[in-house]
Structures are given as structure tokens and as C-alpha cells.
C-alpha positions as CSV (number, residue, x, y, z in Angstrom):
1,M,-5.2,-29.3,6.7
2,S,-7.6,-30.0,4.2
3,P,-6.9,-28.7,0.8
4,D,-9.5,-26.2,0.9
5,D,-8.7,-23.3,3.1
6,P,-11.9,-22.8,5.9
7,I,-14.3,-19.6,5.0
8,T,-16.0,-17.9,7.6
9,T,-18.6,-16.2,5.8
10,E,-20.1,-12.9,6.9
11,Q,-23.9,-12.5,8.3
12,P,-25.5,-9.5,9.3
13,M,-25.7,-8.7,13.0
14,P,-27.7,-6.3,15.2
15,Q,-27.2,-2.7,14.7
16,G,-24.4,-1.1,15.8
17,R,-22.6,-4.1,16.3
18,M,-19.5,-5.4,14.3
19,H,-19.4,-8.4,12.1
20,R,-16.6,-10.4,10.5
21,R,-15.3,-12.1,7.5
22,S,-12.7,-14.2,8.1
23,R,-10.7,-15.9,5.5
24,T,-7.7,-18.2,5.5
25,R,-5.6,-19.0,2.7
26,R,-2.7,-21.7,1.9
27,H,0.2,-20.2,0.4
28,I,3.4,-21.5,-0.6
29,V,6.1,-18.9,-1.2
30,A,8.9,-19.7,-2.9
31,G,12.2,-18.7,-2.0
32,T,11.5,-17.9,1.7
33,A,12.3,-20.3,4.5
34,A,13.1,-18.4,8.4
35,A,16.5,-18.9,9.8
36,L,18.4,-17.8,12.6
37,L,21.5,-15.5,11.7
38,A,24.1,-16.3,14.1
39,G,25.4,-13.4,16.3
40,A,27.0,-10.4,14.5
41,G,28.0,-12.4,11.1
42,A,28.6,-10.4,7.7
43,G,25.9,-8.0,7.0
44,A,24.2,-8.4,10.1
45,L,23.1,-5.2,12.5
46,A,24.4,-5.6,16.0
47,L,21.6,-4.8,18.4
48,S,23.4,-3.9,21.5
49,A,23.1,-0.5,23.3
50,G,26.3,0.7,22.2
51,A,27.4,3.0,19.6
52,A,26.7,2.1,15.7
53,P,29.0,2.7,13.0
54,T,28.0,5.3,11.1
55,V,25.5,4.2,7.7
56,A,26.9,5.8,4.3
57,V,23.7,6.8,2.4
58,T,24.5,8.1,-1.5
59,V,22.1,9.8,-3.6
60,D,22.7,10.2,-7.4
61,A,20.1,12.9,-7.9
62,G,21.0,13.1,-11.7
63,T,19.6,9.4,-12.3
64,S,16.3,9.4,-13.2
65,L,14.3,6.2,-11.8
66,G,11.1,7.5,-13.2
67,T,8.2,9.8,-12.4
68,V,6.0,9.2,-9.5
69,P,2.6,8.3,-11.1
70,S,-0.5,10.4,-10.6
71,T,-2.2,7.0,-9.2
72,G,1.0,6.0,-7.3
73,V,-0.3,6.0,-3.5
74,G,-3.5,4.0,-3.3
75,L,-5.9,2.3,-0.8
76,N,-8.6,-0.4,-0.8
77,T,-12.2,0.2,0.2
78,A,-14.9,-2.5,0.3
79,V,-18.7,-2.5,0.2
80,Y,-18.9,-4.1,3.6
81,D,-17.6,-1.3,5.4
82,A,-20.2,1.0,6.5
83,Y,-17.5,3.6,7.6
84,M,-16.1,3.6,4.2
85,N,-17.7,7.3,3.5
86,D,-17.3,9.2,6.9
87,A,-16.4,12.4,6.0
88,S,-13.2,12.2,8.7
89,A,-12.1,9.1,6.8
90,A,-12.1,11.0,3.4
91,S,-10.3,14.1,5.1
92,L,-7.5,11.7,6.2
93,M,-7.2,9.9,3.3
94,K,-6.8,13.3,1.4
95,A,-4.0,14.4,3.8
96,A,-2.3,11.3,3.6
97,G,-2.0,11.5,-0.3
98,I,-4.1,8.8,-1.6
99,R,-4.4,9.3,-5.2
100,Q,-6.3,6.0,-6.1
101,L,-9.4,4.1,-4.3
102,R,-10.0,0.5,-5.1
103,F,-13.5,-0.6,-5.3
104,P,-15.5,-2.8,-4.2
105,G,-13.4,-4.7,-2.2
106,G,-11.2,-7.7,-2.4
107,S,-12.9,-11.0,-2.6
108,V,-16.4,-9.3,-2.6
109,A,-15.7,-8.1,-5.8
110,D,-16.4,-11.3,-7.6
111,A,-19.6,-11.5,-6.0
112,Y,-20.8,-8.0,-6.1
113,H,-23.3,-7.1,-8.4
114,W,-23.2,-3.1,-9.0
115,K,-26.6,-2.3,-10.1
116,T,-28.5,-3.8,-7.2
117,H,-26.0,-3.3,-4.8
118,T,-26.3,-7.1,-3.6
119,V,-23.4,-9.7,-3.1
120,T,-23.6,-13.5,-4.4
121,G,-23.6,-15.3,-1.1
122,G,-21.2,-14.9,1.7
123,S,-21.0,-11.4,2.1
124,W,-22.9,-8.3,2.2
125,A,-23.0,-4.8,0.9
126,A,-23.5,-2.1,3.6
127,P,-26.2,0.3,3.0
128,G,-24.5,3.7,1.5
129,T,-21.7,2.1,0.2
130,D,-22.9,1.6,-3.5
131,F,-20.4,2.9,-6.5
132,D,-22.3,6.5,-6.7
133,H,-21.5,6.9,-2.5
134,F,-18.0,5.4,-3.0
135,M,-17.4,7.9,-6.1
136,A,-18.4,10.7,-4.1
137,T,-16.0,9.9,-1.7
138,A,-13.0,9.5,-4.1
139,K,-14.1,13.1,-5.3
140,K,-13.7,14.3,-1.8
141,V,-10.3,12.7,-1.4
142,G,-9.2,13.7,-4.6
143,A,-8.4,10.0,-5.9
144,Q,-8.9,8.2,-9.3
145,P,-10.8,4.9,-8.9
146,I,-10.0,1.6,-9.8
147,I,-12.7,-0.9,-10.2
148,T,-12.8,-4.6,-9.9
149,A,-15.3,-6.0,-12.6
150,N,-17.5,-8.8,-11.1
151,Y,-15.9,-12.3,-13.1
152,G,-16.9,-14.5,-10.5
153,S,-20.6,-14.4,-10.8
154,G,-21.1,-11.7,-13.3
155,T,-21.0,-11.2,-17.0
156,P,-19.2,-9.1,-19.7
157,Q,-22.4,-7.7,-20.3
158,E,-22.8,-6.4,-16.7
159,A,-19.2,-5.1,-16.7
160,A,-20.2,-3.3,-20.0
161,D,-23.2,-1.7,-18.4
162,W,-21.0,-0.5,-15.6
163,V,-18.6,1.4,-17.7
164,K,-21.3,3.0,-19.4
165,Y,-23.4,3.8,-16.2
166,A,-19.8,5.3,-15.0
167,N,-18.5,7.0,-17.9
168,V,-21.1,7.7,-20.9
169,D,-24.2,8.4,-18.2
170,K,-22.3,9.7,-15.2
171,G,-19.1,11.1,-16.9
172,Y,-17.0,9.7,-13.9
173,G,-14.1,9.0,-16.5
174,V,-13.2,5.5,-14.5
175,K,-10.3,4.6,-16.3
176,Y,-8.5,1.3,-14.8
177,W,-10.7,-1.8,-15.0
178,E,-9.7,-5.1,-13.2
179,I,-11.2,-8.3,-14.2
180,G,-11.9,-10.3,-11.3
181,N,-9.7,-10.1,-7.8
182,E,-7.7,-13.2,-7.0
183,I,-9.1,-15.7,-9.5
184,P,-6.5,-18.6,-9.1
185,G,-8.0,-19.2,-5.9
186,N,-11.4,-20.3,-7.4
187,G,-10.5,-23.8,-6.4
188,H,-8.6,-25.0,-9.7
189,Y,-5.6,-25.8,-7.5
190,G,-7.2,-27.1,-4.6
191,S,-7.6,-23.9,-2.4
192,K,-11.0,-22.1,-2.8
193,W,-11.7,-18.7,-1.4
194,E,-13.1,-16.6,-4.4
195,V,-16.2,-17.0,-5.5
196,D,-16.2,-18.4,-9.5
197,T,-19.6,-19.7,-10.9
198,H,-18.1,-20.7,-13.9
199,A,-17.9,-24.6,-15.0
200,D,-14.4,-24.1,-16.4
201,K,-12.1,-22.7,-13.7
202,S,-8.9,-23.1,-15.4
203,P,-6.5,-20.4,-16.9
204,T,-7.4,-20.8,-20.1
205,A,-11.1,-20.2,-19.4
206,Y,-10.1,-17.1,-17.6
207,A,-7.9,-15.8,-20.3
208,K,-11.0,-16.3,-23.1
209,N,-13.4,-14.7,-20.6
210,L,-11.2,-11.7,-20.0
211,L,-10.9,-11.3,-23.8
212,A,-14.6,-11.1,-24.0
213,Y,-14.9,-8.7,-21.0
214,A,-12.5,-6.3,-22.6
215,K,-14.0,-6.2,-25.8
216,A,-17.7,-5.6,-24.5
217,M,-16.2,-2.5,-22.1
218,K,-14.1,-1.2,-24.9
219,A,-17.1,-1.2,-27.2
220,V,-18.7,1.5,-24.8
221,D,-15.4,3.2,-24.0
222,P,-12.3,2.6,-26.0
223,K,-10.5,4.7,-23.7
224,V,-10.8,2.3,-20.6
225,K,-7.5,0.2,-19.6
226,I,-8.5,-3.3,-18.9
227,G,-6.1,-5.7,-16.3
228,A,-5.6,-9.0,-16.1
229,V,-5.2,-11.2,-12.8
230,L,-1.6,-12.5,-12.6
231,T,-0.5,-15.0,-9.8
232,T,2.9,-13.1,-7.9
233,P,6.2,-14.8,-9.2
234,G,7.0,-17.0,-6.1
235,S,4.0,-17.0,-4.3
236,W,1.3,-20.2,-4.5
237,P,0.2,-21.0,-7.2
238,D,3.0,-19.6,-9.3
239,G,4.6,-22.7,-11.4
240,L,2.1,-25.2,-10.7
241,K,-0.1,-27.0,-13.3
242,A,-3.5,-28.6,-12.6
243,S,-4.9,-31.4,-14.1
244,G,-5.5,-30.5,-17.7
245,D,-3.6,-28.0,-18.3
246,N,-0.6,-27.1,-20.2
247,A,1.0,-24.5,-18.1
248,D,0.8,-22.3,-15.0
249,W,-1.5,-19.6,-14.6
250,N,0.9,-16.9,-15.7
251,H,2.4,-18.5,-18.8
252,T,-1.3,-19.5,-19.7
253,V,-3.5,-16.3,-19.3
254,L,-0.6,-14.3,-21.1
255,S,-0.2,-16.5,-23.9
256,I,-3.7,-15.9,-25.0
257,A,-4.4,-12.4,-23.4
258,G,-1.0,-10.9,-23.5
259,K,-1.4,-8.6,-26.5
260,S,-5.0,-7.6,-25.8
261,I,-4.5,-6.0,-22.1
262,D,-3.3,-2.9,-20.8
263,F,-2.1,-4.0,-17.3
264,V,-1.3,-7.0,-15.1
265,I,-2.3,-7.1,-11.6
266,I,-0.3,-8.2,-8.4
267,H,-1.3,-8.9,-5.1
268,W,1.8,-8.5,-2.7
269,Y,1.7,-10.2,1.2
270,P,5.3,-11.0,1.7
271,S,5.7,-13.4,4.8
272,G,8.1,-13.0,7.7
273,A,8.5,-14.6,10.9
274,G,9.3,-11.5,12.6
275,T,9.3,-7.7,12.0
276,A,12.9,-7.7,10.9
277,D,11.6,-10.2,8.3
278,I,9.1,-8.3,7.0
279,L,11.4,-4.9,7.1
280,N,13.6,-6.6,4.8
281,T,11.3,-7.6,2.5
282,P,11.2,-4.8,-0.1
283,A,14.2,-6.1,-1.3
284,Q,12.6,-8.6,-3.0
285,I,10.5,-6.4,-5.4
286,A,13.0,-5.6,-8.1
287,G,13.1,-9.6,-8.7
288,T,9.6,-9.7,-8.9
289,T,9.2,-6.9,-11.4
290,S,11.8,-8.4,-13.6
291,A,9.9,-11.8,-13.4
292,V,7.0,-10.0,-14.2
293,R,8.3,-8.1,-17.2
294,S,10.0,-11.3,-18.7
295,L,6.6,-13.0,-19.1
296,L,5.1,-9.7,-20.9
297,H,8.4,-9.8,-23.2
298,T,7.8,-13.3,-23.9
299,Y,3.9,-13.0,-24.7
300,A,2.9,-9.3,-25.2
301,G,5.6,-8.7,-28.2
302,P,6.0,-4.9,-29.2
303,H,2.9,-4.3,-26.8
304,A,4.9,-5.3,-23.7
305,A,6.3,-2.1,-23.1
306,S,3.3,-0.4,-22.9
307,V,1.3,-3.2,-20.4
308,K,1.5,-1.7,-16.7
309,I,1.9,-3.2,-13.6
310,A,-0.5,-2.6,-10.7
311,V,-0.2,-3.7,-7.3
312,T,-4.0,-3.7,-6.1
313,E,-3.4,-5.0,-2.8
314,T,-0.3,-5.3,-0.4
315,S,0.3,-5.3,3.6
316,S,2.6,-6.6,6.1
317,A,-0.7,-9.0,7.0
318,M,1.6,-12.2,6.8
319,S,4.1,-10.7,9.5
320,P,3.8,-10.3,13.2
321,A,2.9,-6.5,12.8
322,Q,-0.2,-4.7,11.5
323,T,-0.8,-1.5,13.3
324,S,2.4,-1.1,15.0
325,Q,5.5,0.7,14.0
326,A,7.1,-2.1,12.1
327,A,4.2,-2.0,10.0
328,A,4.2,1.6,9.7
329,L,8.4,1.8,8.1
330,F,7.2,-1.0,5.9
331,A,4.6,0.9,4.2
332,P,6.3,3.9,2.5
333,D,9.2,1.1,1.8
334,T,7.0,-0.8,-0.1
335,Y,5.4,1.9,-1.9
336,M,8.5,3.5,-3.0
337,S,10.2,0.3,-4.1
338,W,7.1,-0.7,-6.2
339,L,7.1,2.9,-7.6
340,E,10.6,2.8,-8.2
341,Q,10.1,-0.5,-10.5
342,G,7.5,1.0,-13.1
343,A,4.5,-0.1,-10.9
344,V,1.7,2.4,-12.2
345,N,0.2,2.1,-8.9
346,V,0.1,0.5,-5.2
347,D,-3.2,-0.3,-3.3
348,W,-2.9,-0.7,0.4
349,W,-5.2,-3.3,2.2
350,D,-7.0,-1.3,3.6
351,L,-9.0,1.7,5.0
352,H,-10.8,-0.6,7.5
353,N,-10.6,-3.8,8.8
354,G,-11.2,-4.4,12.7
355,V,-9.6,-5.4,15.6
356,G,-8.1,-9.0,15.7
357,K,-6.7,-10.8,18.5
358,P,-4.3,-8.3,19.8
359,T,-0.5,-8.9,20.7
360,T,2.5,-6.9,21.7
361,V,5.0,-6.2,18.8
362,N,8.2,-4.6,20.0
363,G,6.5,-3.2,23.1
364,E,3.3,-1.8,21.4
365,T,0.1,-3.1,21.0
366,D,-0.6,-4.3,18.0
367,Y,-4.6,-4.8,17.4
368,Q,-4.2,-7.3,14.4
369,D,-5.9,-4.5,12.4
370,G,-5.6,-4.5,8.6
371,G,-7.1,-1.2,8.4
372,V,-5.2,2.0,8.4
373,L,-8.2,3.7,10.3
374,S,-9.4,2.4,13.4
375,V,-13.1,1.2,13.9
376,G,-13.4,1.5,17.5
377,S,-13.8,-2.6,17.9
378,C,-12.8,-4.8,21.0
379,S,-11.7,-8.3,21.4
380,G,-10.7,-10.2,24.5
381,G,-11.3,-7.3,26.9
382,T,-8.9,-5.0,24.6
383,C,-10.5,-2.1,22.5
384,E,-9.0,-0.2,19.7
385,P,-9.0,3.6,20.0
386,A,-12.1,5.7,19.0
387,R,-13.1,5.1,15.5
388,E,-11.3,6.9,12.5
389,T,-8.1,7.2,14.9
390,P,-5.4,6.7,12.4
391,F,-2.8,3.6,13.2
392,P,0.8,3.8,12.5
393,T,0.5,2.1,9.2
394,Y,-1.7,5.7,8.1
395,W,1.2,7.8,9.2
396,G,3.7,5.7,7.7
397,I,2.0,6.0,4.3
398,R,1.2,10.0,5.1
399,S,5.1,10.2,5.3
400,L,5.0,10.2,1.9
401,T,3.4,13.3,1.7
402,A,6.9,14.9,3.0
403,L,8.6,13.0,0.0
404,A,7.3,13.4,-3.3
405,R,4.2,14.4,-5.5
406,P,2.8,13.2,-8.8
407,G,5.2,14.1,-11.4
408,A,8.3,14.7,-9.3
409,T,11.4,12.6,-10.3
410,M,12.6,9.4,-8.5
411,V,16.3,9.3,-8.3
412,K,18.9,6.7,-7.4
413,A,19.9,6.3,-4.0
414,S,21.7,3.6,-1.9
415,S,22.6,2.8,2.0
416,A,25.6,1.0,2.6
417,N,23.8,-0.9,5.7
418,P,20.7,-2.8,5.5
419,S,19.4,-1.1,8.7
420,V,18.6,1.9,7.0
421,A,16.5,2.1,3.6
422,V,16.4,5.2,1.5
423,H,14.4,6.8,-1.4
424,A,14.9,10.3,-3.2
425,V,13.0,12.2,-5.2
426,R,13.9,15.4,-7.3
427,N,11.1,17.9,-7.7
428,S,10.7,20.4,-10.4
429,N,11.6,23.6,-8.6
430,G,15.2,22.3,-7.9
431,G,14.3,20.5,-4.1
432,L,15.8,17.2,-3.2
433,N,14.0,15.2,-0.8
434,V,15.7,12.2,1.0
435,M,13.5,9.5,2.9
436,L,15.6,7.6,5.5
437,I,14.2,4.8,7.2
438,N,15.9,3.4,10.4
439,K,14.7,-0.1,10.9
440,N,16.6,-0.8,14.2
441,P,14.0,-1.0,16.8
442,Q,16.4,0.1,20.1
443,N,19.5,2.1,18.5
444,A,19.3,5.6,16.5
445,A,21.6,5.3,13.6
446,Q,24.1,8.2,12.8
447,V,24.0,8.6,8.9
448,S,26.3,10.3,6.7
449,L,25.1,11.1,2.9
450,S,26.8,12.4,-0.2
451,Y,25.3,13.6,-3.2
452,T,26.1,13.1,-7.0
453,G,24.5,16.0,-9.7
454,Y,23.1,18.0,-6.6
455,T,24.8,20.4,-4.1
456,P,22.3,21.3,-1.0
457,A,22.2,24.2,0.6
458,P,24.5,24.6,3.8
459,G,23.1,24.9,7.5
460,T,20.6,22.9,9.3
461,I,17.9,21.8,7.3
462,R,14.0,21.0,7.6
463,T,12.9,17.4,8.2
464,V,9.5,15.6,8.5
465,S,9.8,12.5,10.9
466,Y,7.4,9.6,12.2
467,T,8.6,8.0,15.4
468,K,7.7,5.2,17.6
469,G,4.5,5.8,19.6
470,G,3.6,9.3,17.6
471,T,0.5,10.6,16.6
472,A,1.7,12.9,14.0
473,L,4.1,14.1,11.7
474,T,6.8,16.0,13.4
475,T,8.6,19.0,11.9
476,A,12.3,20.3,12.7
477,T,15.0,22.3,11.5
478,R,18.0,19.8,12.8
479,G,21.2,18.3,11.4
480,T,22.6,18.9,7.7
481,A,22.2,17.4,4.5
482,A,25.3,15.7,5.0
483,A,24.8,14.2,8.7
484,Q,21.4,12.9,10.3
485,T,20.8,11.2,13.5
486,L,17.8,8.6,13.2
487,P,15.6,8.0,16.1
488,P,15.2,4.2,16.6
489,Y,12.2,2.8,14.2
490,S,11.8,6.3,12.5
491,I,10.9,7.6,9.3
492,T,12.7,10.9,8.4
493,T,12.5,12.9,5.4
494,L,15.0,15.2,4.4
495,Q,13.6,18.5,2.6
496,L,16.8,20.1,0.8
497,K,17.2,23.4,-1.4
498,P,20.1,23.5,-3.9
499,A,22.9,25.9,-2.6
500,S,22.1,28.4,-5.3
501,A,18.7,28.9,-3.9
502,A,19.6,29.3,-0.2
503,T,22.0,32.0,1.4
504,R,20.5,31.1,4.9
505,T,19.2,28.4,7.2
506,H,15.5,27.6,6.5
507,T,13.4,27.8,9.9
508,P,9.7,27.2,9.6
509,S,7.7,29.9,11.0
510,P,5.6,29.1,13.8
511,A,1.7,28.9,12.8
512,P,-1.2,27.9,14.7
513,T,-2.6,24.7,15.2
514,P,-4.6,23.7,11.9
515,T,-8.4,23.6,11.9
516,A,-10.7,22.7,9.1
517,A,-10.8,26.1,8.2
518,T,-7.3,27.1,8.1
519,L,-5.6,24.2,6.7
520,T,-4.5,24.6,3.2
521,A,-4.2,22.6,-0.1
522,A,-0.4,23.0,-0.6
523,A,2.1,21.5,1.3
524,P,1.8,20.3,4.9
525,V,1.2,22.6,7.4
526,A,3.3,22.8,10.6
527,A,1.5,23.5,14.0
528,A,2.9,25.7,16.8
529,S,4.0,22.3,18.3
530,G,5.6,21.2,14.9
531,T,3.7,18.5,14.0
532,I,1.4,18.0,11.2
533,G,-1.9,16.4,11.5
534,T,-2.2,16.4,15.1
535,R,-5.0,15.1,17.2
536,A,-5.6,18.8,18.0
537,Q,-7.7,19.1,14.8
538,A,-10.4,16.8,16.4
539,T,-11.2,19.7,18.7
540,A,-12.6,21.5,16.0
541,A,-16.3,22.8,17.0
542,G,-18.6,20.0,16.8
543,T,-16.2,17.1,16.2
544,P,-16.0,14.3,19.0
545,V,-13.0,13.8,20.4
546,G,-11.1,10.6,18.2
547,R,-12.8,11.7,15.2
548,P,-10.5,14.2,13.6
549,A,-12.5,17.2,12.0
550,Q,-12.3,17.1,8.1
551,S,-9.0,19.0,6.6
552,N,-8.0,20.1,3.5
553,M,-4.6,19.5,3.9
554,A,-2.9,18.8,0.7
555,G,-2.5,14.6,0.4
556,G,-0.1,14.9,-2.5
557,L,3.4,13.3,-2.5
558,A,5.7,16.2,-1.9
559,S,7.9,16.8,-4.7
560,T,11.2,15.1,-5.3
561,G,12.8,12.1,-6.7
562,M,13.5,8.4,-5.2
563,S,15.7,5.6,-5.1
564,N,16.6,2.3,-6.2
565,T,15.9,-0.4,-4.4
566,V,18.0,-1.1,-1.4
567,T,19.3,-4.7,-0.8
568,Y,18.4,-5.6,3.0
569,S,19.8,-8.4,4.7
570,G,18.4,-9.6,8.3
571,L,19.3,-8.2,11.7
572,G,21.6,-10.1,13.5
573,G,20.1,-12.5,16.3
574,L,16.9,-12.4,14.5
575,L,15.0,-14.2,11.9
576,A,16.1,-14.1,8.3
577,L,14.8,-15.2,5.2
578,T,16.8,-17.9,3.0
579,A,16.4,-19.9,0.2
580,G,13.8,-22.6,0.0
581,S,10.2,-22.8,0.2
582,V,7.7,-22.8,3.6
583,L,4.2,-23.1,3.7
584,V,2.6,-20.3,5.1
585,L,-0.9,-19.0,6.1
586,R,-2.4,-15.9,5.1
587,Q,-5.4,-14.6,7.1
588,R,-7.3,-11.5,6.0
589,R,-9.7,-10.0,8.3
590,S,-12.9,-8.1,7.1
591,R,-15.2,-6.3,9.0
592,A,-17.4,-3.6,8.9
593,S,-20.8,-2.0,10.7
594,H,-24.1,-2.3,10.4
595,G,-25.6,1.3,11.4
596,R,-23.9,4.3,12.6
């Protein structure tokens, strides 16, 4: 393979057809190599059909890991996505608790000129996806924007003009501004996918230009927060020095600009040869965060504590699972693990993408689509479900609405077995919510729970679950605060009340199937079937099947506090990650439609 990864550029296609931008990148991910675990070694999970031992889960409700930030649960959007502003997409995002939307989208941001809604070479901007249309959608969703200023082919003045238009002329109040997307991919280290027209593409040049951007933008609005692009510790090109450089990207950029920035930007695409691998990777987040914090303490001085970490792109794109259940389990575990480590937000890649080469993962069709909502495209005779149909990844993210709302307190929790992940959140009215993720695709998990600093009410409890093959979140009253049975490959959130607040078992009363007119903006409402957000919403008057009606369902994170990072090991007989380095390919497909 040549040092430069191939790039297939987007070209306009006939009305109503999909077009494609495919980008393949070479990444060296330090500390990862595929290895088979032998048999049922120490810490391994046996996948036989026999009864599994009970998994002990502990929740320390008196230990705070911080509060859920208002921008915590985010999602990427892109100007080449002609469906970005669909009303049904906005409704679904709101219901999923999306509180931040990133614009104008990945690498295209370094080629996008906001005033003219045009793109410098290679990609395109779909009609109706300009900044004002994006902001209208963000308002409908109830999400704050995070904007990537054009570093690659733009100027500090162009960025400052954007700040003026957004915050002075229009009063949008856009707070977070990234300076460029993945700038280390500009060819300086050999691999090139990012547009960068600067003659000097070194980290020194980026850092100095970053300061110029920050000065110009803050002169217009001193309240804006400016973010610097870092390489993810342990991932290419972290640690590399190109010809003429004195240090690698992160050390160089932070040594120059560390005392002048407000946040740093991480893109986290962990790799895994199998689904068990990717489900284990959230355990790496604590170490990655620690490495970033160490750099900040070295270079930002007293300012270091105020510099935030924003994970503006993440997904399971470097694993076999993209739309199947493993990706759904990975999503909330990833969001919560980053937030518990102090990230100000996590943005999933992305709203829409398009079908790749469909495959079968753990018995499910995986469309290899990086979007959380379908665009209804086809590949090799296999077609996705109707446009705007949620994939399992969407439901994995939406499961967070049963766990915590912004401002709730994340608390420490741990699992004695890596096959079950746990996160817990304590809310302001005394409730405690506990999310349990069973990562075993074959077996149910018996879980026993104990609590410190909290005494749950006795009796059966309310649970909100997402299981393999599901098309909704399902509510039920089952099990107790001390014992639960988790279906295979499932997400189950226990919604507990304190012993002093309840004298009888809470049983939710039946409610009619929700419609656009009856959904409320409070907590998720259960349908008579016990499900939340089912496809029954699509039967609202005038709404085609497959396009859910607009929902006013609260999308906020449902209040409670979450857990510490659980250390995961590989599943017995499956691939696990071990020490070392491996060359992996990252391919991200981005698609949008011309016309409706």
C-alpha cells in the first residue's frame, strides 16, 4: 500500500440517487494486536449454553464522578447529507436525547465555505444544508451546535466572520468552535485525506495559525470557546516526528497553544477484529484521558484544569459491527465512559451515511452504514429499511434517556465480570438509575446488585430495556433492585426509588400508543405494549410507513448518576486485544442524496 491512502471523491449524481464519498485511512493503533484467548482462561467468559455464574455488581451512590454535561450526548451532521434537516430525523434526534450537533461534517469542514455554501474540491454541499438550515434543525432538536471552522482552505477572517454572523447578527449563541477537523491527515506524516492548502503543514504551523484564528474569533465574541485538534494518544500519528519537527503533533501544538485554548479535540475509533473486541474497548478510555490530561498539565500550566476534552467523532467503524446489536451496546458504554472521565461531549459519527457492503454479524444483517438512521439505500441486491428507520445504534444511544439527564450526578459502579458493563446516575429527586449491558450474544446474565450510600425501595422495579432485534425501548416491572436477569446482548436500565419514597411497588399504568399530538416533553412515555418510540408512531395521519411522525418526546438524559470505567477482558474463545501495534484500515463512508 502506498504511503497515501486512496480517496474517492464525491461527484453529483442523477436526481434521487445516492452518491458516495469513500475515505480509507491508515492508522497505527498502539497497544492493540489481535490474539486468540485459549479456552476458559482467567477472566474469560464461557459461551456455553449452560447456566452462568451470578455477576456481582456494586454501586457506590455516595461517590460522585461529576455531573452529566448539557452537551454530553452529541451527533455529527454533514452538509453533503440531503436528509440532514428531515423533520422526522429532528424528531428522532430529540427523542434520543441528542444535546449537541456537530457541523458542517468531518473532513468536508476543511473545505467548506459557509458564506457561499460551497466546498473546495472533492465533495459537495447539498441544497438546504447551509448554516441557517442547520441551526433551525438544532433548535428543533434542542441541541447546542459545535462548529468546525475551515482551517484547511479557509482563513482566520472567514472564521471570525462566521462567529459574527452566528452570534452577533443572528444571536445563535454558538459557544464551541473547533479549528479544523483531522489536520494531522494533511500529508505531513505521509497519509493524506484532509484538505490543507497551507504551504507549511507542520504541527508548528497549525499551532501558530490556531492562535491567529482564536484571536480573530474572540475579538468578535470573547465568550466563544476555541478547540485544538490533537491526535488520539496511542493512535496514528501519535508519537511520530516528521522531517524538520522537534516533537510529535500533540507536544508541538500544546507547547505553543496550550495556554490559549479552551478545549482539545479527540476522535476515538477503537479497532477490533471481532465484536467482543470492540465491546471491550471502553476500558481504554480512562488511559486515553489520563494521557491527554498529562499533556495539558505539562503545557497549559494553571490553565490546564479549565481545558475541556471534546470527543467530536466516535463510532464502531473499525469493527465488524456498525448497524447490528454489538454497535448498539458499544454506543452507551462509550458515551458514559467518556463522560465519567470528564469529557464535555461525545459526538457519534453520524446522523446519515448510507449502505456499505452488507454482512452478517451474530446472526443479524449489518448494513455497514455509519449512520444512526437509514437512508433506504441498496448494495449488491440488499436494501436497508425505509429512510429514517432507526438502526440499533440509534436505540443504543436513546437508551441513555432512561439513565440520566444533564445535571445528574454520575456515581461509581463496578462489575465483577467483564461480560456485564455498568453505569449509574443519581438524580436530584433521590432516584438512582443503573444501566446494565450484557455483552454475551448467547447467554442471559444473572446479576446481583449491592449498594453503598443508597437504600432502594423494596419490591419489583421499573426497567427500560433494548434487546437484540428490537425496534423500541421496552418498559417493564420485573426483578428487584438486588437481582436481575439480563437477556443476551441487551441494555437494561433499572430506575430505582429510595426506600423512604415508596411504600408499594411501582407499576406504570397503561397508556395509549403515543402520537405526535400526545407525546409529552417530560420523561419517555410507555405505550400500552410497554414500548417507547415504536414504529406505531409512523401511523400518524399523513406519515408514510417507515417515516415516524414528529415526536415531542423528551430526549434528555433521564436523571441519575453513572459509574467508573469497568475493566473489560476478552470473551473466552474470541479475539481479544493485547499489547503491541497493528496496522489497521479505517474506512468511513459518507453518502447523501441529491434531491428528495
